[in-house]
Backbone as JSON, one array per atom type, in Angstrom:
{
  "sequence": "MLVLSRRADESILIQPADGIDQHMTLAELFAAGPIQITLLGGTGKRVKVGIDAPAQLQIRRKDEPSA",
  "N": [[-49.9, -6.74, 49.37], [-47.35, -4.89, 50.71], [-46.57, -3.94, 53.97], [-45.17, -1.38, 55.79], [-43.7, 0.24, 58.61], [-42.77, 3.51, 59.4], [-40.75, 6.13, 60.74], [-40.43, 9.71, 61.2], [-38.09, 11.05, 58.94], [-37.11, 8.53, 58.2], [-36.62, 6.12, 55.58], [-37.86, 4.58, 52.51], [-36.89, 2.25, 50.1], [-37.2, 1.86, 46.62], [-36.58, -0.19, 44.02], [-35.21, -1.95, 41.13], [-35.94, -5.44, 41.3], [-33.97, -8.18, 42.64], [-32.19, -10.05, 40.24], [-33.51, -9.0, 38.07], [-33.2, -7.58, 34.85], [-30.98, -5.0, 34.68], [-31.06, -3.12, 32.7], [-33.6, -2.69, 31.88], [-36.29, -0.75, 30.6], [-38.21, 2.05, 31.91], [-40.84, 1.76, 31.07], [-40.97, -1.0, 30.68], [-40.47, -1.93, 33.3], [-42.76, -1.02, 34.59], [-44.82, -2.28, 33.25], [-46.69, -4.07, 34.27], [-48.25, -2.48, 35.81], [-48.81, 0.46, 37.93], [-47.1, 1.8, 40.88], [-48.74, 1.7, 43.94], [-49.35, 3.59, 46.74], [-50.49, 3.51, 50.01], [-51.55, 5.21, 52.81], [-51.88, 3.87, 55.91], [-52.4, 4.53, 58.49], [-51.43, 5.66, 61.77], [-49.46, 5.92, 64.79], [-48.44, 7.86, 67.48], [-45.22, 8.75, 66.68], [-44.96, 7.25, 64.41], [-45.85, 5.99, 61.18], [-47.93, 3.86, 59.25], [-47.4, 2.4, 56.15], [-48.75, 1.17, 53.22], [-47.8, -0.68, 50.39], [-48.27, -1.42, 47.04], [-46.86, -2.94, 44.28], [-45.42, -3.62, 41.01], [-44.11, -6.92, 40.35], [-41.52, -6.81, 39.4], [-40.24, -4.92, 40.83], [-38.5, -4.11, 43.81], [-39.19, -3.5, 47.15], [-38.17, -2.03, 50.09], [-37.23, -1.36, 53.51], [-35.09, 1.35, 54.23], [-32.51, 1.01, 56.17], [-30.52, 2.58, 58.48], [-27.03, 2.08, 58.96], [-25.82, 0.74, 62.02], [-23.98, 2.54, 64.5]],
  "CA": [[-49.49, -5.42, 49.8], [-46.29, -4.82, 51.71], [-46.85, -2.9, 54.97], [-43.99, -0.95, 56.53], [-43.85, 1.37, 59.54], [-41.64, 4.43, 59.3], [-40.75, 7.35, 61.56], [-39.94, 10.88, 60.48], [-36.72, 10.98, 58.42], [-36.76, 7.19, 57.76], [-36.85, 6.01, 54.14], [-38.22, 3.34, 51.82], [-36.21, 2.14, 48.81], [-37.89, 1.16, 45.54], [-35.55, -0.42, 43.01], [-35.44, -3.23, 40.43], [-35.75, -6.63, 42.14], [-32.8, -9.02, 42.33], [-32.37, -10.9, 39.07], [-34.14, -8.26, 36.97], [-32.24, -6.93, 33.95], [-30.76, -3.6, 35.08], [-31.21, -2.26, 31.53], [-35.01, -2.57, 31.53], [-36.79, 0.62, 30.55], [-39.29, 2.31, 32.86], [-42.06, 1.17, 30.51], [-40.91, -2.44, 30.95], [-40.6, -2.13, 34.74], [-44.12, -0.71, 35.01], [-45.77, -2.89, 32.33], [-47.74, -4.74, 35.05], [-49.04, -1.48, 36.53], [-48.08, 1.46, 38.71], [-46.94, 1.63, 42.31], [-49.8, 2.36, 44.71], [-48.97, 3.79, 48.13], [-51.65, 3.8, 50.83], [-51.25, 5.49, 54.21], [-52.8, 3.01, 56.65], [-52.63, 5.06, 59.83], [-50.22, 5.89, 62.54], [-49.55, 6.14, 66.23], [-47.27, 8.59, 67.95], [-44.32, 9.27, 65.65], [-44.83, 6.25, 63.36], [-46.95, 5.87, 60.23], [-47.92, 2.61, 58.49], [-47.53, 2.64, 54.72], [-48.97, -0.03, 52.42], [-47.27, -0.46, 49.04], [-48.5, -2.42, 46.0], [-45.98, -2.61, 43.16], [-45.15, -4.75, 40.13], [-43.14, -7.9, 40.86], [-40.17, -6.46, 38.95], [-39.69, -3.93, 41.75], [-38.22, -4.51, 45.19], [-39.45, -2.43, 48.1], [-37.65, -2.4, 51.4], [-36.87, -0.26, 54.4], [-33.7, 1.77, 54.21], [-32.07, 1.07, 57.55], [-29.21, 3.19, 58.67], [-26.12, 1.19, 59.66], [-25.59, 1.12, 63.41], [-22.64, 3.12, 64.73]],
  "C": [[-48.43, -5.58, 50.88], [-46.63, -3.68, 52.67], [-45.58, -2.64, 55.76], [-44.38, 0.17, 57.48], [-42.59, 2.22, 59.44], [-41.85, 5.59, 60.25], [-40.31, 8.51, 60.68], [-38.47, 10.68, 60.14], [-36.26, 9.56, 58.1], [-37.24, 7.04, 56.32], [-37.32, 4.63, 53.72], [-37.51, 3.38, 50.48], [-37.08, 1.36, 47.83], [-36.88, 1.05, 44.41], [-35.88, -1.71, 42.26], [-35.12, -4.4, 41.36], [-34.49, -7.37, 41.72], [-33.13, -9.91, 41.15], [-33.05, -10.23, 37.89], [-33.06, -7.56, 36.17], [-32.15, -5.45, 34.29], [-30.93, -2.62, 33.92], [-32.66, -2.15, 31.07], [-35.41, -1.1, 31.51], [-37.87, 0.8, 31.61], [-40.6, 1.7, 32.37], [-42.09, -0.33, 30.78], [-41.1, -2.72, 32.44], [-42.04, -1.94, 35.21], [-45.18, -1.31, 34.09], [-46.93, -3.55, 33.07], [-48.58, -3.75, 35.86], [-48.18, -0.56, 37.36], [-47.84, 1.0, 40.15], [-48.09, 2.37, 42.98], [-49.36, 2.39, 46.16], [-50.21, 4.23, 48.91], [-51.18, 4.06, 52.26], [-52.31, 4.8, 55.05], [-53.09, 3.51, 58.06], [-51.32, 5.26, 60.55], [-50.53, 6.05, 64.01], [-48.29, 6.86, 66.65], [-46.47, 9.16, 66.78], [-44.13, 8.31, 64.48], [-46.06, 6.29, 62.45], [-46.81, 4.53, 59.52], [-48.23, 2.93, 57.05], [-47.71, 1.28, 54.04], [-48.55, 0.25, 51.0], [-47.59, -1.67, 48.17], [-47.66, -2.0, 44.81], [-45.81, -3.84, 42.27], [-44.05, -5.65, 40.69], [-41.7, -7.58, 40.46], [-39.49, -5.47, 39.89], [-39.55, -4.51, 43.15], [-38.44, -3.3, 46.07], [-38.95, -2.88, 49.45], [-37.37, -1.15, 52.22], [-35.41, 0.09, 54.16], [-33.3, 1.94, 55.67], [-30.67, 1.66, 57.61], [-28.29, 2.19, 59.39], [-25.9, 1.67, 61.09], [-24.16, 1.57, 63.62], [-21.84, 2.31, 65.71]]
}
């Protein structure tokens, strides 16, 4: 399980992993099972999110570029 902390208005990206055929169908991407998202708790303005997903998918924080 990948655990990420996010604040309000911050994002998580879910996309095909590097090296995966970009022409795979959704059925092929999810052949190993669905994505499961679990809210693990929070403090103040942050929440911890646990994500289980098939290996064909890449999950990462979407970080805004610094100005």
